[in-house]
C-alpha positions, 0 to 999 in steps of 0.5 A, spaced: 285 434 792 284 431 785 288 435 780 284 433 774 278 438 777 283 444 776 281 444 769 275 440 767 275 443 760 281 446 757 284 452 760 283 459 756 287 465 757 292 470 755 300 469 756 304 475 755 310 471 751 308 472 744 307 480 745 312 482 750 317 476 750 321 477 757 319 484 758 312 485 760 311 489 766 305 490 771 301 495 768 301 491 761 299 485 765 293 489 768 291 492 762 290 486 759 287 483 765 282 489 764 280 487 757 279 480 758 274 481 764 270 486 759 271 483 753 272 475 753 271 473 760 263 472 758 266 467 753 270 462 757 277 466 757 279 467 764 287 466 765 292 471 765 299 468 765 305 472 766 311 468 762 318 468 762 323 472 767 318 476 771 324 475 776 330 478 772 332 485 772 333 489 766 330 483 761 331 485 754 336 490 754 341 486 750 336 483 745 340 483 739 345 479 743 341 475 748 334 473 749 336 471 756 342 475 759 347 471 762 349 472 769 343 477 770 341 479 776 335 475 779 330 478 784 330 472 790 328 471 797 333 468 802 331 461 801 332 461 793 325 462 791 325 467 785 320 474 786 318 479 781 322 484 779 320 490 783 322 495 778 317 492 773 312 489 778 312 495 783 306 492 787 311 486 789 315 491 793 316 489 801 316 482 800 309 482 797 310 478 791 305 477 786 300 477 791 297 484 790 297 483 782 293 476 783 288 479 788 287 485 783 286 479 777 281 475 782 277 482 783 276 482 775 273 475 776 279 472 772 285 467 774 292 468 775 298 464 772 306 464 772 311 461 768 317 458 772 323 454 769 324 448 772 329 447 778 333 452 783 337 458 781 344 457 779 346 463 783 342 460 789 347 454 789 353 458 788 351 462 794 349 456 798 342 459 800 338 455 805 332 451 803 326 452 807 324 446 810 330 442 810 337 442 813 341 443 807 343 448 802 341 450 795 348 447 792 346 440 795 340 439 791 342 443 785 344 438 779 349 442 775 349 436 770 342 438 769 341 445 765 337 448 760 340 449 753 337 456 752 336 459 758 342 460 763 338 461 770 337 454 773 340 448 775 335 442 775 333 439 782 336 432 785 331 427 786 331 427 794 327 429 800 331 436 800 329 437 793 322 436 794 322 440 800 325 446 795 319 445 791 314 444 797 317 451 799 316 454 792 308 452 791 307 454 798 309 461 796 305 461 790 299 459 794 300 464 799 300 469 793 294 466 790 297 463 783 292 459 779 296 456 774 303 454 773 307 453 766 313 450 768 319 450 762 324 446 760 321 440 763 316 437 758 322 435 753 329 436 756 332 437 749 339 439 752 339 431 752 337 428 746 338 421 749 334 422 755 329 427 753 325 426 759 330 427 764 326 431 768 321 426 769 322 426 777 321 434 777 314 433 774 312 428 780 315 433 785 311 439 782 305 435 782 306 433 789 308 440 791 301 443 789 298 437 793 301 439 799 300 447 798 292 446 799 291 450 793 288 448 786 293 450 781 293 448 773 300 445 771 302 446 764 309 443 762 313 446 756 316 446 751 315 440 746 314 436 743 312 431 748 314 424 748 308 420 746 311 414 749 310 418 756 303 420 755 301 416 761 306 420 765 304 427 763 296 424 764 298 422 771 302 428 773 300 434 769 294 438 766 297 440 760 303 438 756 306 441 749 306 437 743 310 442 739 316 446 740 314 454 740 308 455 735 308 461 731 304 464 725 307 460 720 303 455 715 308 450 715 308 449 723 300 450 722 300 444 717 304 440 721 300 440 727 295 436 724 300 430 724 301 432 731 294 432 733 293 425 730 298 422 734 295 425 741 288 425 739 286 419 744 289 422 750 284 428 751 280 427 757 278 432 763 284 435 766 289 432 761 290 436 755 295 435 749 297 442 748 298 445 741 301 452 744 299 459 744 294 462 738 299 467 735 294 472 733 293 480 732 299 484 734 305 480 736 313 481 737 314 488 741 318 485 746 322 481 740 324 488 737 318 490 732 311 489 733 307 486 727 301 483 725 300 476 725 303 472 719 297 467 718 292 469 713 284 470 715 283 463 713 289 460 716 287 463 723 280 460 722 283 453 721 288 454 727 282 456 731 278 450 728 283 445 729 285 447 736 278 447 739 276 441 735 282 437 738 281 440 745 287 444 746 288 449 751 287 456 748 292 461 750 292 468 746 299 471 744 296 478 742 296 484 746 289 484 748 288 492 748 290 492 740 285 486 738 281 488 732 274 486 731 275 481 726 280 477 731 275 479 737 270 475 733 274 469 732 275 469 739 268 469 741 264 465 737 260 461 742 259 455 737 266 454 736 268 454 743 263 449 745 267 444 742 272 445 748 269 439 751 273 433 752 266 428 752 266 429 744 272 425 743 275 428 737 278 424 731 281 425 725 278 420 719 283 422 714 289 426 712 294 427 706 298 432 704 292 436 701 286 435 706 284 433 712 277 431 715 275 431 723 269 428 726 267 429 734 260 427 737 258 426 745 251 423 744 248 430 744 252 434 739 256 432 732 261 435 728 265 435 722 271 439 720 273 439 713 280 442 712 284 444 705 291 443 706 293 445 699 296 451 696 290 452 692 282 452 692 280 445 693 273 441 694 273 437 700 268 432 702 265 426 706 260 421 705 254 421 710 255 414 712 262 416 715 259 422 719 257 421 727 250 421 726 245 415 723 241 420 719 244 427 719 239 431 715 242 438 716 248 442 717 250 449 720 257 451 718 259 455 725 264 460 722 259 463 717 252 461 720 250 458 713 245 452 714 244 447 709 241 440 707 245 434 706 244 428 701 249 423 699 255 427 701 258 433 705 262 437 701 264 444 700 269 448 696 275 451 700 280 457 699 287 455 700 289 453 707 281 454 709 276 450 713 269 449 714 266 447 721 259 443 721 254 442 727 250 436 724 243 435 726 
């Protein structure tokens, strides 16, 4: 099974984290899935991803003190494999796991994904739970010196045959449920250990080995970032996508910094291999964090984010509550001309960047594009000589957000508002 065939183009979907944090439940997941099926599926959006702590009892009830409650009760089977909390995911009761929910989502024409933390539950190691497929117990494969600094649930897994057997048992279960996408956390950059930031590289390999043994194609996504550019070959070999940033939120400073990160990773985009700019913090956010709010990105910044993510070739994961999308945000997410940029064959590259502006181009022999970005805190004219564009004689250009067409002579340039952009298809 070729891992790269799981995602010939960057995955597009919805993830529960930005709105629900740890608290999402089955009813909410189903509602977002229905919305995606009805309003977004026709534009390429297809993944519904349940993010962190779906196995935890009463998450979010100590939010003022802890995002992840220490020593909380976790739902788990007899082989140290975490299961959905049946109070929040009632269809999982009786050992069904996420099977019924995945079946429902597949019935809508969509794909189903889950978030996991790397490793094995600490409580399983403390209780010496058996490991399916190995004559050993959880305490023998758990590495108590390998932990996550921000989540208390897991120990890392040792690099040994029994450790591989544990991951094999996990992904056999996920295949049985019908999982299509797995986001594994605390693995892309194990930032608890600054002198060994990729200390879990063997677990990345074990994850991909387990997927191959499961017999079910699954996208493998690695978090959190920033990913290590010197390990690019390893990410590309064993994963489909890897985060190039820590959690990305609706902040202009973080967005401006993504131009530098995308420049660093631009030559590593290929079919089945995607440096990941993280989620799209659009629409309504933050309910699970204590207060629902609108995105803090201005309309121009939202357009800049969508343009960079699509032109660069990042996966797209919507963080908003889909059922509350306004018409402007929905239009931003359903622009077919812009979404057409999610084609690794375009080979995007940044022509220039300074503190005030950036210019990107892309071409695949059939289509050519240029994007002009105003990174300054005021109105600015940004331009590029025609001879630097990826066409021999680009006579016309269509701006893909406004639909405006123009003829070209000498230079492609435009006046842009603060933090704004223009995206042109050339021809």
